N, C-alpha and C positions, 0 to 999 in steps of 0.2 A: 786705482779708479779714475780719474781723472786730475789733472794737475789744480783743477778750480780748489782755492781753497773752501769756497764756499758751498762747494760739492761736498767736500770732505766732512767740514763744519757739520752740513746736514746726515752726512750719514752717523757721524760719531753719536749725534743729537739721536739718533732716529736707534738705534744700535744700544744706547741707556736708558733711552724708557721703554724700548722691549724687555730687556733685562729686567726693570723696574718692576712692567704690569706681568710679567714671570714668576717676579719673585714672589709679589702681590699674590700671584693665581696657587702660586703652591705651598703658602702662607695655610690661607682661607679652605682651598679644597673642596668650596664650596660653588656650588654650581652656577648660582647667580651673581658671586663676583668674581668668578671667570668668564661668563658672558660678559659682564660689567670690564674687564680687565680686555678683552675682545675689541669689545665697542669703543672703549677710547683708542687702543693699538689702530682701530681702521681708522679712528677720526684724527690722529697723529698720521697716519701714511696720505690722507685725502688732504690736510692742511701744509705736507710738504710737498704731495702733486701740487698743488695749485703755488705756492711758493715758486716752485720749477717753474708753471707753466709762466707767471708774471715774471719770473727773470728774464728768460726767454723769447716772451711774445712781444711783438708791439703791440700798438691798445689797437690798429685793425685788425690784427691777424686774430685778437684775442675775443674782440667784435665775433666775425664773422665763424670761431668758432663755435660762441655764445647760439651764436644763430642757429649753426647746423646743430647743438645741445638739445636746439625747444622743439625739433623737427626730427631729427633722429638719436636719441640718447644713447643707443647701442651702436651706433657709427662713430660719435662725438669722444665716447671711451674708449673705443679701438685707437681716436686718432692721438686723444693725450696721453693715452698710453707708449706710443711711438715715438710721442716727442721727449717725453720724459726720457725715453729707452736713449736716444740717441743724447740728451743734454746730458747721462750719466757717464753714459762711453765715453763723452769728451768728443763726438763729431760733428758739435754744434759748435761754430766758431763765433756766429754773429747772432744776434736775434733777428728770429724768422718775421718779415711783415706780411701785408695781407697779401701779396703777389706770390708771397711762395708759399704762403698758406693753402692758396687755391690750386698752386701746384700739387701739394700735399695731399689736398681733399683729393682732388680729379687722380692721381696716382693710387690712393689706395681706395678709392671709391667702389665699390664692386660692378661690373659689368652689366650693364641694364642690359634689362632684358624684352629690348623693344624691338620690331620689325617692319618689315617694311610693305605694305602693300601696295601693289601694282595693279593698276585699272586696264583694260585691254580695249 
């Protein structure tokens, strides 16, 4: 992946936790245990995503993303996935500040379906 030791450590922890959960699910074979293991894996992935976002976003950028989360949760999720992908690929050099977050949001925002009405 990237040369960042934090990213490598997070990836190793993720793999280790997934292996533990798969072992537990394999031993039990119970649907309820498998559902619980999957829920734990999702919570673990969410925690890792939040840790990466916290690491790569300034406070202002995080506040702006939280504001978007309140009004458009699907769009905010897409932006979060994009930031995590950039961070994991090593393409983020510095932390994203509020101005960069504005640019990223406007870049990823779907084209608004607006139209102009001209009166004659």
